[in-house]
C-alpha positions in Angstrom: 176.2 70.9 46.0 175.0 68.2 43.6 176.4 64.7 43.7 179.2 65.1 41.2 179.9 68.8 41.9 183.6 68.3 42.6 186.3 70.5 41.0 186.5 69.4 37.4 188.0 71.1 34.4 186.8 70.4 30.9 189.8 71.0 28.7 189.6 72.2 25.1 186.3 70.6 24.3 185.6 70.6 20.7 182.1 70.5 22.0 182.6 73.8 23.8 179.5 73.8 21.9 179.7 76.9 20.0 176.1 77.3 19.7 176.2 77.3 16.2 179.7 78.8 16.1 178.8 80.1 12.7 181.2 80.8 9.9 180.1 84.2 8.4 178.2 83.8 5.2 176.8 86.3 2.7 173.8 86.8 5.0 176.0 87.7 7.9 178.1 90.5 6.3 176.9 93.0 8.9 177.3 90.9 12.0 179.3 92.5 14.8 179.9 89.6 17.1 180.9 86.0 17.0 179.1 83.7 19.5 180.4 80.8 21.6 178.2 78.9 24.1 179.4 78.7 27.7 179.0 75.0 28.6 179.4 73.3 32.0 180.0 69.5 32.5 176.9 67.3 32.4 175.7 66.6 35.9 174.1 63.2 36.4 172.1 64.6 39.4 170.1 66.8 37.0 166.7 65.1 36.2 166.1 64.6 32.5 163.1 66.5 31.1 163.1 69.1 33.8 164.3 72.8 33.8 168.0 73.6 33.6 169.8 77.0 33.5 173.4 78.0 32.9 173.7 81.5 34.3 176.8 83.5 33.4 177.3 86.6 35.5 180.6 88.5 35.3 183.8 88.5 33.2 187.3 89.9 33.3 189.5 91.3 30.5 190.9 87.8 29.8 187.4 86.6 28.8 187.2 84.4 31.9 183.5 84.1 32.9 181.9 83.1 36.2 178.4 82.0 37.0 176.4 79.1 38.2 174.6 76.1 36.8 171.3 75.0 38.3 168.7 72.3 37.6 166.0 70.1 39.1 167.2 67.3 41.3 165.7 64.4 43.2 165.2 64.8 46.9 164.3 61.3 48.1 161.3 62.8 49.8 158.0 61.4 48.6 156.1 64.6 49.5 158.4 66.7 47.4 160.3 64.2 45.1 162.0 66.8 42.8 162.9 70.4 43.4 165.1 73.2 41.9 168.4 72.9 43.8 172.1 72.2 43.9 173.4 75.3 42.2 177.1 74.9 41.3 179.5 77.8 40.8 181.8 77.7 37.7 184.7 79.6 36.1 184.9 79.3 32.2 187.3 80.3 29.5 187.0 79.8 25.8 189.3 76.9 24.7 189.7 75.6 28.2 186.0 75.0 29.1 184.5 75.1 32.6 186.0 74.5 36.1 183.4 73.7 38.7 184.3 75.6 41.9 184.5 73.7 45.2 182.4 74.5 48.3 183.8 75.3 51.7 181.6 72.8 53.4 180.3 69.3 52.5 176.8 70.3 53.6 176.4 73.2 51.1 173.6 72.6 48.6 174.2 75.8 46.6 177.2 77.8 45.4 177.1 80.9 43.2 180.0 82.7 41.5 179.3 86.4 41.3 182.5 88.3 40.2 186.1 87.7 39.0 189.2 89.9 38.8 192.1 90.0 36.4 194.1 87.4 38.5 191.2 84.9 37.9 190.1 85.0 41.6 186.3 84.6 41.9 184.0 85.5 44.7 180.5 84.5 45.5 177.9 82.9 47.7 177.6 79.6 49.5 174.3 78.6 51.2 174.4 75.8 53.8 171.8 73.3 54.8 171.4 74.9 58.2 170.2 78.2 56.5 173.5 80.1 57.0 175.7 81.5 54.3 179.3 82.4 53.7 181.3 84.2 51.0 183.8 81.8 49.2 186.9 83.1 47.4 188.2 80.9 44.6 191.8 81.6 43.3 192.6 80.6 39.8 195.2 78.1 41.1 192.5 76.1 42.8 191.0 75.6 46.2 188.6 77.8 48.2 188.8 80.1 51.3 186.5 82.5 53.2 186.5 86.0 51.8 185.7 87.2 55.4 184.8 85.4 58.6 181.1 86.0 59.0 179.8 87.4 62.3 176.7 85.6 63.8 175.4 88.8 65.5 171.8 87.3 65.6 172.0 84.0 67.4 168.6 82.9 66.1 169.5 83.5 62.5 173.1 82.4 62.5 176.0 83.7 60.4 175.3 84.9 56.9 177.5 86.7 54.4 177.5 87.1 50.6 180.4 88.1 48.4 179.7 90.1 45.2 182.9 92.1 44.4 186.6 91.5 44.0 189.0 94.0 42.4 192.4 93.7 40.9 194.1 94.8 44.2 192.7 91.8 45.9 190.1 93.7 47.9 186.7 92.0 48.4 183.2 93.4 48.9 180.8 91.4 51.1 177.4 91.9 52.7 177.5 90.6 56.3 175.6 91.0 59.5 177.4 93.2 62.0 176.9 94.6 65.5 176.5 98.4 65.6 177.9 100.8 68.3 174.9 100.0 70.6 175.4 96.2 70.3 172.3 95.8 68.0 172.5 93.6 65.0 172.5 95.3 61.6 171.7 93.1 58.7 173.4 93.1 55.3 176.1 95.6 56.1 178.6 96.5 53.3 182.0 95.3 54.3 185.1 96.2 52.3 188.0 93.9 53.2 191.3 95.2 51.9 194.0 92.9 50.7 195.9 93.9 53.8 193.1 92.3 56.0 191.7 95.6 57.2 187.8 95.7 57.2 186.0 98.9 56.5 182.3 99.2 57.2 179.8 100.9 54.8 176.0 101.2 54.5 173.5 98.6 56.0 170.2 97.0 55.1 170.9 96.2 51.5 173.0 94.3 49.0 176.4 94.8 47.5 176.9 94.4 43.8 180.4 95.4 42.5 183.7 96.9 43.6 186.1 98.9 41.3 189.9 99.4 41.5 189.4 102.7 43.2 187.8 100.9 46.2 184.4 102.3 45.3 181.5 100.0 45.8 177.9 100.0 44.5 174.6 98.3 45.4 171.5 99.0 47.4 170.8 100.2 50.9 167.1 100.0 51.9 165.4 101.2 48.7 168.3 103.5 47.6 170.7 103.0 44.8 174.1 103.7 46.5 177.7 104.3 45.7 180.1 104.2 48.6 183.8 104.4 49.3 185.7 104.5 52.7 187.3 107.9 51.7 184.3 109.8 50.2 181.5 108.1 52.1 178.0 107.4 50.7 176.6 108.9 47.5 172.9 108.3 47.1 172.2 107.8 43.4 168.4 107.3 43.7 166.0 107.5 46.6 162.2 107.5 47.0 161.0 108.5 50.5 157.6 107.1 49.7 159.0 103.6 49.0 156.8 103.3 45.9 160.0 102.7 43.9 163.5 101.6 44.6 166.8 101.8 42.9 169.8 99.5 42.7 173.3 100.1 41.3 174.6 96.9 39.6 178.0 97.8 38.2 180.7 100.4 38.4 183.7 101.1 36.2 187.1 102.6 37.2 185.8 106.1 36.1 183.3 105.8 39.0 180.4 105.7 36.5 177.5 103.4 37.5 174.9 101.3 35.7 171.7 100.1 37.4 167.9 100.5 37.3 164.9 101.9 39.1 161.8 99.8 39.8 158.4 101.4 40.2 155.6 99.5 42.0 151.8 99.4 41.7 150.8 97.8 44.9 152.6 94.4 45.0 153.2 94.5 41.2 156.1 96.0 39.2 154.7 98.8 37.2 157.9 99.7 35.4 161.6 99.4 35.3 164.1 102.0 34.0 167.7 101.4 33.2 170.0 104.1 34.5 173.5 105.5 33.9 174.9 107.6 36.7 177.9 109.8 35.8 180.9 110.2 38.2 179.2 113.3 39.6 176.0 111.2 40.2 174.1 112.9 37.4 171.4 110.4 36.3 170.5 109.5 32.7 167.6 107.2 31.9 168.3 104.7 29.1 165.6 104.0 26.6 164.0 100.6 25.8 163.7 99.1 22.4 160.7 100.2 20.4 157.5 98.6 21.8 159.1 97.6 25.1 158.1 98.9 28.5 161.0 97.9 30.8 164.8 98.3 30.8 167.5 97.0 33.1 171.2 97.9 33.0 173.5 95.1 34.4 177.0 96.2 33.5 179.3 99.0 32.4 182.9 98.9 31.2 185.7 101.6 31.3 184.6 102.8 27.8 181.2 103.7 29.4 179.4 101.0 27.3 176.3 99.7 29.1 174.6 96.4 28.6 171.4 94.9 30.0 168.0 94.1 28.6 164.8 95.6 27.2 161.5 93.9 28.1 157.8 94.0 27.2 155.5 93.2 30.1 152.6 91.0 28.9 150.2 92.5 31.4 150.2 94.2 34.8 151.5 91.8 37.5 152.5 89.2 34.9 155.5 87.0 35.8 158.7 87.8 34.1 159.1 85.8 30.8 162.6 85.7 29.3 161.0 85.0 25.9 159.7 88.7 26.0 163.2 90.0 26.9 166.0 91.1 24.5 169.6 91.7 25.4 170.8 95.2 24.5 173.8 97.5 24.4 173.1 101.2 24.7 174.6 103.7 22.3 174.1 106.8 24.3 170.5 106.5 25.5 169.5 104.4 22.5 169.1 100.6 23.0 170.4 98.4 20.3 169.2 94.8 20.1 172.1 92.4 20.3 170.1 89.8 18.4 170.6 92.0 15.3 174.4 92.0 15.7 175.1 88.3 15.8 175.2 85.7 13.0 171.7 85.2 11.6 171.9 81.4 11.8 172.5 81.8 15.5 169.7 84.3 15.9 167.3 82.0 14.2 167.9 79.3 16.9 168.5 81.4 20.0 167.1 84.7 21.4 169.6 86.7 23.6 167.5 87.7 26.6 169.9 89.4 29.0 173.4 90.9 28.7 175.1 90.6 32.1 178.7 91.7 31.6 180.9 93.7 29.2 184.7 94.1 29.4 186.9 96.8 27.9 187.6 94.6 24.8 183.9 94.8 24.1 183.2 91.1 24.8 179.7 90.6 26.2 178.3 87.8 28.4 174.6 87.1 27.6 172.0 84.6 28.5 169.5 83.2 26.0 166.4 81.0 25.4 166.1 78.6 22.5 163.4 79.8 20.1 160.3 77.5 20.2 161.5 75.4 23.1 158.6 74.7 25.5 158.9 75.5 29.2 160.0 72.7 31.4 158.8 71.6 34.9 160.6 73.4 37.7 158.9 72.2 40.9 159.9 73.9 44.2 158.8 74.5 47.8 156.4 77.5 47.7 154.8 79.6 50.4 151.1 80.3 50.8 150.7 83.8 52.3 147.0 83.1 53.1 147.7 80.0 55.2 151.2 80.9 56.2 152.3 77.4 55.2 154.9 76.0 52.8 153.6 73.7 50.1 155.0 71.6 47.2 154.4 73.4 43.9 154.8 70.8 41.2 152.9 72.7 38.5 155.5 75.4 37.9 157.2 75.6 34.6 160.3 77.6 33.6 162.2 78.4 30.4 165.6 76.7 30.0 168.4 79.3 29.8 171.8 79.1 28.1 174.8 81.4 28.3 177.1 82.8 25.6 180.2 84.8 25.1 179.9 87.5 22.3 183.3 88.7 20.9 183.6 91.7 18.6 184.7 90.7 15.1 186.7 93.8 14.5 
């Protein structure tokens, strides 16, 4: 948690910097969405001239958005004086601004908000300085509590849990380490905790991503894209026994339809990614990229079966991901539509929408963007050298600043 990361609400900022909150002109007659920037309070701990990212992740039907804000901070250590760190979770709503969400512990350097329900309750991750993690739950009224009590089944590793789903019934979805029937520790077990307090155990060895109002969860188990419920059990949406590819289910609606993607590997490199739609009966449909692109990724689906994500052109084999080469999209059937063509042209001349991470039933979309022409900024961090097996300070890394926006349909 950065120095001034205390609960703080920014109320009705005229500055809620509508990145250019444009009035439609004659050149914007065909725009479909208005655009408002999601702004968090300025943090004095963030070093000027270094990388900064506001990452919006999920949204409810009220247009309340959750995410996290991260930058480069000073460490006081001469051997690594500045590093990426101090992620702060936030809840945001247009006209009210951002509320920075509190941590459970004073020694927590990072918090991340991952999902929000219609009551405004958010869930997420909190990493502590001792390497352990917990799943915080933030009600709209304020404060913070544990989503579940983590189980430290591996004494050498310590307790570790991560919360990614909360539905309108008050149920929560968490990945936690648990002892199996033989007393062995299973890592990253899906745990569905009902509002009544009962805990139901699902797949292991993976990550959870979202929970719908039918108490059906999605995520990944080993390399499999998975849908699971305590009543119907596991449904494997994608599996590759050769482990040359993996699948992950990112989002599920109340019709039990799922959006996610499949990643194909070429050795240690990503050879391709394909956005996927899985019907309620698990029938798969691959979603096409924009013309000229090579990769697609589906992040979210609403109850109208609208899917959003991104389309991406890989510069070369094994190249690092570059958000400048990525465009936020919404799929019409299997066809990708570039969201940059559906926003005011004055906005699109300044920003490029790179990812769409959420869509609600009103058709509002949360998207992240880069500023056109903005140079990359220093983002030093502690790296790992696989040849030597040693950590080292990487002060040559640069990253693209990222901004987040709410897109609202005009009609």
